[in-house]
mmCIF file as Biopython writes it, N, C-alpha, C and O atoms, coordinates in Angstrom:
data_model
#
loop_
_atom_site.group_PDB
_atom_site.id
_atom_site.type_symbol
_atom_site.label_atom_id
_atom_site.label_alt_id
_atom_site.label_comp_id
_atom_site.label_asym_id
_atom_site.label_entity_id
_atom_site.label_seq_id
_atom_site.pdbx_PDB_ins_code
_atom_site.Cartn_x
_atom_site.Cartn_y
_atom_site.Cartn_z
_atom_site.occupancy
_atom_site.B_iso_or_equiv
_atom_site.auth_seq_id
_atom_site.auth_asym_id
_atom_site.pdbx_PDB_model_num
ATOM 1   N N  . UNK A ? 1  ? 0.031   -8.067  10.114  1.0 0.0 1  A 1 
ATOM 2   C CA . UNK A ? 1  ? -0.643  -7.897  8.919   1.0 0.0 1  A 1 
ATOM 3   C C  . UNK A ? 1  ? 0.190   -7.731  7.709   1.0 0.0 1  A 1 
ATOM 4   O O  . UNK A ? 1  ? 1.293   -7.187  7.653   1.0 0.0 1  A 1 
ATOM 5   N N  . UNK A ? 2  ? -0.507  -8.290  6.717   1.0 0.0 2  A 1 
ATOM 6   C CA . UNK A ? 2  ? 0.282   -8.032  5.386   1.0 0.0 2  A 1 
ATOM 7   C C  . UNK A ? 2  ? -0.489  -7.394  4.376   1.0 0.0 2  A 1 
ATOM 8   O O  . UNK A ? 2  ? -1.698  -7.610  4.286   1.0 0.0 2  A 1 
ATOM 9   N N  . UNK A ? 3  ? 0.149   -6.586  3.569   1.0 0.0 3  A 1 
ATOM 10  C CA . UNK A ? 3  ? -0.359  -5.786  2.675   1.0 0.0 3  A 1 
ATOM 11  C C  . UNK A ? 3  ? -0.069  -6.384  1.312   1.0 0.0 3  A 1 
ATOM 12  O O  . UNK A ? 3  ? 0.969   -7.012  1.104   1.0 0.0 3  A 1 
ATOM 13  N N  . UNK A ? 4  ? -1.065  -6.171  0.316   1.0 0.0 4  A 1 
ATOM 14  C CA . UNK A ? 4  ? -0.886  -6.713  -1.028  1.0 0.0 4  A 1 
ATOM 15  C C  . UNK A ? 4  ? -1.270  -5.426  -2.027  1.0 0.0 4  A 1 
ATOM 16  O O  . UNK A ? 4  ? -2.121  -4.603  -1.690  1.0 0.0 4  A 1 
ATOM 17  N N  . UNK A ? 5  ? -0.721  -5.366  -2.987  1.0 0.0 5  A 1 
ATOM 18  C CA . UNK A ? 5  ? -1.267  -4.414  -4.058  1.0 0.0 5  A 1 
ATOM 19  C C  . UNK A ? 5  ? -1.351  -5.360  -5.241  1.0 0.0 5  A 1 
ATOM 20  O O  . UNK A ? 5  ? -0.404  -6.004  -5.692  1.0 0.0 5  A 1 
ATOM 21  N N  . UNK A ? 6  ? -2.631  -5.369  -5.701  1.0 0.0 6  A 1 
ATOM 22  C CA . UNK A ? 6  ? -3.123  -6.210  -6.983  1.0 0.0 6  A 1 
ATOM 23  C C  . UNK A ? 6  ? -2.705  -5.684  -7.982  1.0 0.0 6  A 1 
ATOM 24  O O  . UNK A ? 6  ? -2.163  -4.581  -7.905  1.0 0.0 6  A 1 
ATOM 25  N N  . UNK A ? 7  ? -2.832  -6.263  -9.042  1.0 0.0 7  A 1 
ATOM 26  C CA . UNK A ? 7  ? -2.933  -5.966  -10.425 1.0 0.0 7  A 1 
ATOM 27  C C  . UNK A ? 7  ? -4.037  -4.724  -10.625 1.0 0.0 7  A 1 
ATOM 28  O O  . UNK A ? 7  ? -5.149  -4.710  -10.098 1.0 0.0 7  A 1 
ATOM 29  N N  . UNK A ? 8  ? -3.469  -3.637  -11.539 1.0 0.0 8  A 1 
ATOM 30  C CA . UNK A ? 8  ? -4.349  -2.575  -11.778 1.0 0.0 8  A 1 
ATOM 31  C C  . UNK A ? 8  ? -3.906  -1.262  -10.977 1.0 0.0 8  A 1 
ATOM 32  O O  . UNK A ? 8  ? -4.648  -0.279  -10.954 1.0 0.0 8  A 1 
ATOM 33  N N  . UNK A ? 9  ? -2.771  -1.276  -10.373 1.0 0.0 9  A 1 
ATOM 34  C CA . UNK A ? 9  ? -2.168  -0.113  -9.768  1.0 0.0 9  A 1 
ATOM 35  C C  . UNK A ? 9  ? -2.044  1.101   -10.876 1.0 0.0 9  A 1 
ATOM 36  O O  . UNK A ? 9  ? -1.512  0.761   -11.932 1.0 0.0 9  A 1 
ATOM 37  N N  . UNK A ? 10 ? -2.424  2.330   -10.782 1.0 0.0 10 A 1 
ATOM 38  C CA . UNK A ? 10 ? -2.391  3.312   -11.611 1.0 0.0 10 A 1 
ATOM 39  C C  . UNK A ? 10 ? -0.947  4.131   -11.176 1.0 0.0 10 A 1 
ATOM 40  O O  . UNK A ? 10 ? -0.627  4.993   -11.995 1.0 0.0 10 A 1 
ATOM 41  N N  . UNK A ? 11 ? -0.345  4.030   -10.399 1.0 0.0 11 A 1 
ATOM 42  C CA . UNK A ? 11 ? 0.896   4.691   -9.660  1.0 0.0 11 A 1 
ATOM 43  C C  . UNK A ? 11 ? 0.434   5.973   -9.566  1.0 0.0 11 A 1 
ATOM 44  O O  . UNK A ? 11 ? 0.839   6.872   -10.303 1.0 0.0 11 A 1 
ATOM 45  N N  . UNK A ? 12 ? -0.409  6.124   -8.685  1.0 0.0 12 A 1 
ATOM 46  C CA . UNK A ? 12 ? -0.903  7.462   -8.154  1.0 0.0 12 A 1 
ATOM 47  C C  . UNK A ? 12 ? -0.071  8.081   -7.116  1.0 0.0 12 A 1 
ATOM 48  O O  . UNK A ? 12 ? 0.152   9.291   -7.086  1.0 0.0 12 A 1 
ATOM 49  N N  . UNK A ? 13 ? 0.459   7.099   -6.129  1.0 0.0 13 A 1 
ATOM 50  C CA . UNK A ? 13 ? 1.234   7.285   -5.261  1.0 0.0 13 A 1 
ATOM 51  C C  . UNK A ? 13 ? 0.602   7.549   -3.803  1.0 0.0 13 A 1 
ATOM 52  O O  . UNK A ? 13 ? 1.276   7.822   -2.809  1.0 0.0 13 A 1 
ATOM 53  N N  . UNK A ? 14 ? -0.904  7.416   -3.838  1.0 0.0 14 A 1 
ATOM 54  C CA . UNK A ? 14 ? -1.547  7.855   -2.713  1.0 0.0 14 A 1 
ATOM 55  C C  . UNK A ? 14 ? -1.152  6.724   -1.503  1.0 0.0 14 A 1 
ATOM 56  O O  . UNK A ? 14 ? -1.102  7.159   -0.353  1.0 0.0 14 A 1 
ATOM 57  N N  . UNK A ? 15 ? -0.882  5.346   -1.726  1.0 0.0 15 A 1 
ATOM 58  C CA . UNK A ? 15 ? -0.406  4.522   -0.685  1.0 0.0 15 A 1 
ATOM 59  C C  . UNK A ? 15 ? 0.951   4.625   -0.179  1.0 0.0 15 A 1 
ATOM 60  O O  . UNK A ? 15 ? 1.297   4.233   0.935   1.0 0.0 15 A 1 
ATOM 61  N N  . UNK A ? 16 ? 1.802   5.239   -1.156  1.0 0.0 16 A 1 
ATOM 62  C CA . UNK A ? 16 ? 3.190   5.473   -0.639  1.0 0.0 16 A 1 
ATOM 63  C C  . UNK A ? 16 ? 3.205   6.681   0.124   1.0 0.0 16 A 1 
ATOM 64  O O  . UNK A ? 16 ? 3.992   6.730   1.069   1.0 0.0 16 A 1 
ATOM 65  N N  . UNK A ? 17 ? 2.282   7.922   -0.183  1.0 0.0 17 A 1 
ATOM 66  C CA . UNK A ? 17 ? 2.499   9.045   0.557   1.0 0.0 17 A 1 
ATOM 67  C C  . UNK A ? 17 ? 1.927   8.721   2.090   1.0 0.0 17 A 1 
ATOM 68  O O  . UNK A ? 17 ? 2.374   9.086   3.177   1.0 0.0 17 A 1 
ATOM 69  N N  . UNK A ? 18 ? 1.027   8.080   1.839   1.0 0.0 18 A 1 
ATOM 70  C CA . UNK A ? 18 ? 0.132   7.682   3.430   1.0 0.0 18 A 1 
ATOM 71  C C  . UNK A ? 18 ? 0.978   6.558   4.294   1.0 0.0 18 A 1 
ATOM 72  O O  . UNK A ? 18 ? 1.029   6.474   5.521   1.0 0.0 18 A 1 
ATOM 73  N N  . UNK A ? 19 ? 1.508   5.871   3.498   1.0 0.0 19 A 1 
ATOM 74  C CA . UNK A ? 19 ? 2.276   4.865   4.455   1.0 0.0 19 A 1 
ATOM 75  C C  . UNK A ? 19 ? 3.789   4.125   3.754   1.0 0.0 19 A 1 
ATOM 76  O O  . UNK A ? 19 ? 3.994   2.973   3.372   1.0 0.0 19 A 1 
ATOM 77  N N  . UNK A ? 20 ? 4.597   5.214   3.784   1.0 0.0 20 A 1 
ATOM 78  C CA . UNK A ? 20 ? 5.817   4.814   3.080   1.0 0.0 20 A 1 
ATOM 79  C C  . UNK A ? 20 ? 6.803   3.636   3.996   1.0 0.0 20 A 1 
ATOM 80  O O  . UNK A ? 20 ? 7.869   3.202   3.560   1.0 0.0 20 A 1 
ATOM 81  N N  . UNK A ? 21 ? 6.352   3.337   5.002   1.0 0.0 21 A 1 
ATOM 82  C CA . UNK A ? 21 ? 7.033   2.130   5.951   1.0 0.0 21 A 1 
ATOM 83  C C  . UNK A ? 21 ? 6.552   0.924   5.150   1.0 0.0 21 A 1 
ATOM 84  O O  . UNK A ? 21 ? 7.207   -0.111  5.279   1.0 0.0 21 A 1 
ATOM 85  N N  . UNK A ? 22 ? 5.499   0.920   4.345   1.0 0.0 22 A 1 
ATOM 86  C CA . UNK A ? 22 ? 4.847   -0.440  3.894   1.0 0.0 22 A 1 
ATOM 87  C C  . UNK A ? 22 ? 4.776   -0.432  2.393   1.0 0.0 22 A 1 
ATOM 88  O O  . UNK A ? 22 ? 4.685   -1.517  1.820   1.0 0.0 22 A 1 
ATOM 89  N N  . UNK A ? 23 ? 4.809   0.670   1.708   1.0 0.0 23 A 1 
ATOM 90  C CA . UNK A ? 23 ? 4.513   0.789   0.337   1.0 0.0 23 A 1 
ATOM 91  C C  . UNK A ? 23 ? 5.729   1.603   -0.317  1.0 0.0 23 A 1 
ATOM 92  O O  . UNK A ? 23 ? 6.342   2.515   0.239   1.0 0.0 23 A 1 
ATOM 93  N N  . UNK A ? 24 ? 5.938   1.146   -1.484  1.0 0.0 24 A 1 
ATOM 94  C CA . UNK A ? 24 ? 7.045   1.975   -2.336  1.0 0.0 24 A 1 
ATOM 95  C C  . UNK A ? 24 ? 6.807   1.795   -3.897  1.0 0.0 24 A 1 
ATOM 96  O O  . UNK A ? 24 ? 6.059   0.898   -4.288  1.0 0.0 24 A 1 
ATOM 97  N N  . UNK A ? 25 ? 7.327   2.491   -4.624  1.0 0.0 25 A 1 
ATOM 98  C CA . UNK A ? 25 ? 7.054   2.236   -6.356  1.0 0.0 25 A 1 
ATOM 99  C C  . UNK A ? 25 ? 8.207   1.260   -6.641  1.0 0.0 25 A 1 
ATOM 100 O O  . UNK A ? 25 ? 9.362   1.556   -6.334  1.0 0.0 25 A 1 
ATOM 101 N N  . UNK A ? 26 ? 7.935   0.268   -7.142  1.0 0.0 26 A 1 
ATOM 102 C CA . UNK A ? 26 ? 8.988   -0.753  -7.797  1.0 0.0 26 A 1 
ATOM 103 C C  . UNK A ? 26 ? 9.502   -0.056  -8.960  1.0 0.0 26 A 1 
ATOM 104 O O  . UNK A ? 26 ? 9.148   1.086   -9.253  1.0 0.0 26 A 1 
ATOM 105 N N  . UNK A ? 27 ? 10.493  -0.873  -9.746  1.0 0.0 27 A 1 
ATOM 106 C CA . UNK A ? 27 ? 11.262  -0.457  -10.794 1.0 0.0 27 A 1 
ATOM 107 C C  . UNK A ? 27 ? 10.483  -0.308  -12.148 1.0 0.0 27 A 1 
ATOM 108 O O  . UNK A ? 27 ? 10.937  0.185   -13.181 1.0 0.0 27 A 1 
ATOM 109 N N  . UNK A ? 28 ? 9.137   -0.861  -11.941 1.0 0.0 28 A 1 
ATOM 110 C CA . UNK A ? 28 ? 8.311   -0.589  -13.259 1.0 0.0 28 A 1 
ATOM 111 C C  . UNK A ? 28 ? 7.276   0.645   -13.063 1.0 0.0 28 A 1 
ATOM 112 O O  . UNK A ? 28 ? 6.472   1.037   -13.909 1.0 0.0 28 A 1 
ATOM 113 N N  . UNK A ? 29 ? 7.493   1.230   -11.618 1.0 0.0 29 A 1 
ATOM 114 C CA . UNK A ? 29 ? 6.687   2.542   -11.548 1.0 0.0 29 A 1 
ATOM 115 C C  . UNK A ? 29 ? 5.341   2.268   -10.717 1.0 0.0 29 A 1 
ATOM 116 O O  . UNK A ? 29 ? 4.670   3.199   -10.273 1.0 0.0 29 A 1 
ATOM 117 N N  . UNK A ? 30 ? 5.043   1.095   -10.563 1.0 0.0 30 A 1 
ATOM 118 C CA . UNK A ? 30 ? 3.737   0.867   -9.709  1.0 0.0 30 A 1 
ATOM 119 C C  . UNK A ? 30 ? 3.886   0.443   -8.259  1.0 0.0 30 A 1 
ATOM 120 O O  . UNK A ? 30 ? 4.752   -0.380  -7.964  1.0 0.0 30 A 1 
ATOM 121 N N  . UNK A ? 31 ? 3.128   0.937   -7.391  1.0 0.0 31 A 1 
ATOM 122 C CA . UNK A ? 31 ? 3.370   0.468   -5.933  1.0 0.0 31 A 1 
ATOM 123 C C  . UNK A ? 31 ? 3.378   -0.888  -5.859  1.0 0.0 31 A 1 
ATOM 124 O O  . UNK A ? 31 ? 2.872   -1.658  -6.675  1.0 0.0 31 A 1 
ATOM 125 N N  . UNK A ? 32 ? 4.136   -1.244  -4.572  1.0 0.0 32 A 1 
ATOM 126 C CA . UNK A ? 32 ? 4.286   -2.576  -3.878  1.0 0.0 32 A 1 
ATOM 127 C C  . UNK A ? 32 ? 4.472   -2.536  -2.635  1.0 0.0 32 A 1 
ATOM 128 O O  . UNK A ? 32 ? 5.185   -1.672  -2.124  1.0 0.0 32 A 1 
ATOM 129 N N  . UNK A ? 33 ? 3.934   -3.352  -2.031  1.0 0.0 33 A 1 
ATOM 130 C CA . UNK A ? 33 ? 4.055   -3.552  -0.470  1.0 0.0 33 A 1 
ATOM 131 C C  . UNK A ? 33 ? 5.364   -4.346  -0.127  1.0 0.0 33 A 1 
ATOM 132 O O  . UNK A ? 33 ? 5.328   -5.572  -0.240  1.0 0.0 33 A 1 
ATOM 133 N N  . UNK A ? 34 ? 6.483   -3.746  0.272   1.0 0.0 34 A 1 
ATOM 134 C CA . UNK A ? 34 ? 7.736   -4.400  0.599   1.0 0.0 34 A 1 
ATOM 135 C C  . UNK A ? 34 ? 7.954   -4.666  1.957   1.0 0.0 34 A 1 
ATOM 136 O O  . UNK A ? 34 ? 9.082   -5.106  2.176   1.0 0.0 34 A 1 
ATOM 137 N N  . UNK A ? 35 ? 7.266   -4.545  2.891   1.0 0.0 35 A 1 
ATOM 138 C CA . UNK A ? 35 ? 7.594   -4.894  4.366   1.0 0.0 35 A 1 
ATOM 139 C C  . UNK A ? 35 ? 5.918   -5.338  4.884   1.0 0.0 35 A 1 
ATOM 140 O O  . UNK A ? 35 ? 4.882   -4.989  4.320   1.0 0.0 35 A 1 
ATOM 141 N N  . UNK A ? 36 ? 6.042   -6.178  6.085   1.0 0.0 36 A 1 
ATOM 142 C CA . UNK A ? 36 ? 4.884   -6.483  6.663   1.0 0.0 36 A 1 
ATOM 143 C C  . UNK A ? 36 ? 4.485   -5.129  7.462   1.0 0.0 36 A 1 
ATOM 144 O O  . UNK A ? 36 ? 5.290   -4.255  7.784   1.0 0.0 36 A 1 
ATOM 145 N N  . UNK A ? 37 ? 3.064   -5.118  7.726   1.0 0.0 37 A 1 
ATOM 146 C CA . UNK A ? 37 ? 2.642   -3.980  8.446   1.0 0.0 37 A 1 
ATOM 147 C C  . UNK A ? 37 ? 2.848   -4.239  9.808   1.0 0.0 37 A 1 
ATOM 148 O O  . UNK A ? 37 ? 2.223   -5.191  10.276  1.0 0.0 37 A 1 
ATOM 149 N N  . UNK A ? 38 ? 3.596   -3.592  10.554  1.0 0.0 38 A 1 
ATOM 150 C CA . UNK A ? 38 ? 3.775   -3.425  11.947  1.0 0.0 38 A 1 
ATOM 151 C C  . UNK A ? 38 ? 3.072   -3.012  12.665  1.0 0.0 38 A 1 
ATOM 152 O O  . UNK A ? 38 ? 2.863   -1.824  12.422  1.0 0.0 38 A 1 
ATOM 153 N N  . UNK A ? 39 ? 2.373   -3.490  13.761  1.0 0.0 39 A 1 
ATOM 154 C CA . UNK A ? 39 ? 1.206   -2.845  14.441  1.0 0.0 39 A 1 
ATOM 155 C C  . UNK A ? 39 ? 1.325   -1.318  14.686  1.0 0.0 39 A 1 
ATOM 156 O O  . UNK A ? 39 ? 0.275   -0.675  14.670  1.0 0.0 39 A 1 
ATOM 157 N N  . UNK A ? 40 ? 2.355   -0.748  14.883  1.0 0.0 40 A 1 
ATOM 158 C CA . UNK A ? 40 ? 2.451   0.917   14.649  1.0 0.0 40 A 1 
ATOM 159 C C  . UNK A ? 40 ? 2.033   1.534   13.448  1.0 0.0 40 A 1 
ATOM 160 O O  . UNK A ? 40 ? 1.551   2.667   13.468  1.0 0.0 40 A 1 
ATOM 161 N N  . UNK A ? 41 ? 2.207   0.741   12.166  1.0 0.0 41 A 1 
ATOM 162 C CA . UNK A ? 41 ? 1.576   1.243   11.003  1.0 0.0 41 A 1 
ATOM 163 C C  . UNK A ? 41 ? 0.440   0.884   10.641  1.0 0.0 41 A 1 
ATOM 164 O O  . UNK A ? 41 ? 0.071   1.424   9.598   1.0 0.0 41 A 1 
ATOM 165 N N  . UNK A ? 42 ? -0.506  -0.066  11.255  1.0 0.0 42 A 1 
ATOM 166 C CA . UNK A ? 42 ? -1.778  -0.485  11.012  1.0 0.0 42 A 1 
ATOM 167 C C  . UNK A ? 42 ? -2.694  0.556   10.535  1.0 0.0 42 A 1 
ATOM 168 O O  . UNK A ? 42 ? -3.388  0.418   9.527   1.0 0.0 42 A 1 
ATOM 169 N N  . UNK A ? 43 ? -2.685  1.488   11.199  1.0 0.0 43 A 1 
ATOM 170 C CA . UNK A ? 43 ? -3.757  2.688   10.889  1.0 0.0 43 A 1 
ATOM 171 C C  . UNK A ? 43 ? -3.312  3.472   9.788   1.0 0.0 43 A 1 
ATOM 172 O O  . UNK A ? 43 ? -4.204  3.939   9.079   1.0 0.0 43 A 1 
ATOM 173 N N  . UNK A ? 44 ? -1.944  3.761   9.438   1.0 0.0 44 A 1 
ATOM 174 C CA . UNK A ? 44 ? -1.605  4.316   8.325   1.0 0.0 44 A 1 
ATOM 175 C C  . UNK A ? 44 ? -1.797  3.327   7.122   1.0 0.0 44 A 1 
ATOM 176 O O  . UNK A ? 44 ? -2.159  3.830   6.058   1.0 0.0 44 A 1 
ATOM 177 N N  . UNK A ? 45 ? -1.598  2.003   7.177   1.0 0.0 45 A 1 
ATOM 178 C CA . UNK A ? 45 ? -1.847  1.006   6.010   1.0 0.0 45 A 1 
ATOM 179 C C  . UNK A ? 45 ? -3.020  0.985   5.805   1.0 0.0 45 A 1 
ATOM 180 O O  . UNK A ? 45 ? -3.345  0.729   4.646   1.0 0.0 45 A 1 
ATOM 181 N N  . UNK A ? 46 ? -4.073  1.227   6.773   1.0 0.0 46 A 1 
ATOM 182 C CA . UNK A ? 46 ? -5.487  1.168   6.515   1.0 0.0 46 A 1 
ATOM 183 C C  . UNK A ? 46 ? -6.137  2.603   5.539   1.0 0.0 46 A 1 
ATOM 184 O O  . UNK A ? 46 ? -7.021  2.556   4.684   1.0 0.0 46 A 1 
ATOM 185 N N  . UNK A ? 47 ? -5.273  3.957   6.066   1.0 0.0 47 A 1 
ATOM 186 C CA . UNK A ? 47 ? -5.487  4.720   5.350   1.0 0.0 47 A 1 
ATOM 187 C C  . UNK A ? 47 ? -4.973  4.699   3.863   1.0 0.0 47 A 1 
ATOM 188 O O  . UNK A ? 47 ? -5.624  5.265   2.985   1.0 0.0 47 A 1 
ATOM 189 N N  . UNK A ? 48 ? -3.849  4.070   3.604   1.0 0.0 48 A 1 
ATOM 190 C CA . UNK A ? 48 ? -3.370  3.751   2.456   1.0 0.0 48 A 1 
ATOM 191 C C  . UNK A ? 48 ? -4.383  3.083   1.490   1.0 0.0 48 A 1 
ATOM 192 O O  . UNK A ? 48 ? -4.703  3.597   0.418   1.0 0.0 48 A 1 
ATOM 193 N N  . UNK A ? 49 ? -4.880  1.862   1.959   1.0 0.0 49 A 1 
ATOM 194 C CA . UNK A ? 49 ? -5.945  1.039   1.470   1.0 0.0 49 A 1 
ATOM 195 C C  . UNK A ? 49 ? -7.165  1.899   0.872   1.0 0.0 49 A 1 
ATOM 196 O O  . UNK A ? 49 ? -7.582  1.804   -0.282  1.0 0.0 49 A 1 
ATOM 197 N N  . UNK A ? 50 ? -7.680  2.786   1.907   1.0 0.0 50 A 1 
ATOM 198 C CA . UNK A ? 50 ? -8.734  3.600   1.721   1.0 0.0 50 A 1 
ATOM 199 C C  . UNK A ? 50 ? -8.822  4.492   0.768   1.0 0.0 50 A 1 
ATOM 200 O O  . UNK A ? 50 ? -9.831  4.842   0.156   1.0 0.0 50 A 1 
ATOM 201 N N  . UNK A ? 51 ? -7.347  4.981   0.617   1.0 0.0 51 A 1 
ATOM 202 C CA . UNK A ? 51 ? -7.230  6.480   -0.129  1.0 0.0 51 A 1 
ATOM 203 C C  . UNK A ? 51 ? -6.613  5.783   -1.609  1.0 0.0 51 A 1 
ATOM 204 O O  . UNK A ? 51 ? -6.011  6.486   -2.421  1.0 0.0 51 A 1 
ATOM 205 N N  . UNK A ? 52 ? -6.856  4.288   -1.833  1.0 0.0 52 A 1 
ATOM 206 C CA . UNK A ? 52 ? -6.578  4.315   -3.225  1.0 0.0 52 A 1 
ATOM 207 C C  . UNK A ? 52 ? -7.569  4.121   -4.198  1.0 0.0 52 A 1 
ATOM 208 O O  . UNK A ? 52 ? -8.430  3.242   -4.182  1.0 0.0 52 A 1 
ATOM 209 N N  . UNK A ? 53 ? -7.368  5.156   -5.207  1.0 0.0 53 A 1 
ATOM 210 C CA . UNK A ? 53 ? -8.640  5.309   -5.919  1.0 0.0 53 A 1 
ATOM 211 C C  . UNK A ? 53 ? -9.246  4.081   -6.993  1.0 0.0 53 A 1 
ATOM 212 O O  . UNK A ? 53 ? -10.330 4.075   -7.576  1.0 0.0 53 A 1 
ATOM 213 N N  . UNK A ? 54 ? -8.311  3.211   -7.027  1.0 0.0 54 A 1 
ATOM 214 C CA . UNK A ? 54 ? -8.717  2.026   -7.544  1.0 0.0 54 A 1 
ATOM 215 C C  . UNK A ? 54 ? -9.018  0.679   -6.916  1.0 0.0 54 A 1 
ATOM 216 O O  . UNK A ? 54 ? -9.453  -0.290  -7.538  1.0 0.0 54 A 1 
ATOM 217 N N  . UNK A ? 55 ? -8.728  0.718   -5.558  1.0 0.0 55 A 1 
ATOM 218 C CA . UNK A ? 55 ? -9.010  -0.139  -4.712  1.0 0.0 55 A 1 
ATOM 219 C C  . UNK A ? 55 ? -8.377  -1.555  -4.927  1.0 0.0 55 A 1 
ATOM 220 O O  . UNK A ? 55 ? -9.033  -2.597  -4.895  1.0 0.0 55 A 1 
ATOM 221 N N  . UNK A ? 56 ? -6.990  -1.474  -5.155  1.0 0.0 56 A 1 
ATOM 222 C CA . UNK A ? 56 ? -6.216  -2.688  -5.477  1.0 0.0 56 A 1 
ATOM 223 C C  . UNK A ? 56 ? -5.356  -3.000  -4.204  1.0 0.0 56 A 1 
ATOM 224 O O  . UNK A ? 56 ? -4.316  -3.624  -4.413  1.0 0.0 56 A 1 
ATOM 225 N N  . UNK A ? 57 ? -5.627  -2.678  -3.016  1.0 0.0 57 A 1 
ATOM 226 C CA . UNK A ? 57 ? -4.724  -2.939  -1.994  1.0 0.0 57 A 1 
ATOM 227 C C  . UNK A ? 57 ? -5.618  -3.665  -0.828  1.0 0.0 57 A 1 
ATOM 228 O O  . UNK A ? 57 ? -6.599  -3.122  -0.320  1.0 0.0 57 A 1 
ATOM 229 N N  . UNK A ? 58 ? -5.135  -4.989  -0.470  1.0 0.0 58 A 1 
ATOM 230 C CA . UNK A ? 58 ? -5.601  -6.001  0.475   1.0 0.0 58 A 1 
ATOM 231 C C  . UNK A ? 58 ? -4.681  -5.801  1.604   1.0 0.0 58 A 1 
ATOM 232 O O  . UNK A ? 58 ? -3.456  -5.687  1.563   1.0 0.0 58 A 1 
ATOM 233 N N  . UNK A ? 59 ? -5.469  -5.777  2.621   1.0 0.0 59 A 1 
ATOM 234 C CA . UNK A ? 59 ? -4.692  -5.880  3.948   1.0 0.0 59 A 1 
ATOM 235 C C  . UNK A ? 59 ? -5.211  -7.395  4.676   1.0 0.0 59 A 1 
ATOM 236 O O  . UNK A ? 59 ? -6.420  -7.553  4.849   1.0 0.0 59 A 1 
ATOM 237 N N  . UNK A ? 60 ? -4.446  -8.250  4.997   1.0 0.0 60 A 1 
ATOM 238 C CA . UNK A ? 60 ? -4.698  -9.581  5.582   1.0 0.0 60 A 1 
ATOM 239 C C  . UNK A ? 60 ? -4.065  -9.630  6.935   1.0 0.0 60 A 1 
ATOM 240 O O  . UNK A ? 60 ? -3.024  -9.017  7.170   1.0 0.0 60 A 1 
ATOM 241 N N  . UNK A ? 61 ? -4.813  -10.502 8.007   1.0 0.0 61 A 1 
ATOM 242 C CA . UNK A ? 61 ? -4.287  -10.777 9.293   1.0 0.0 61 A 1 
ATOM 243 C C  . UNK A ? 61 ? -3.232  -11.664 9.064   1.0 0.0 61 A 1 
ATOM 244 O O  . UNK A ? 61 ? -2.569  -12.092 10.009  1.0 0.0 61 A 1 
#
């Protein structure tokens, strides 16, 4: 699974808190997906997507 953070991130940190194995803040202070979603992190990546208040996270198979 691949995660993508689209334009519109408000830097709230919900995804980083939910799944730091996949999401982090970049140098501009917005979240980015920096790693593929390993099978053991799929549920936390889904939690990160669902907790995003501006719905800018896409998860793709």
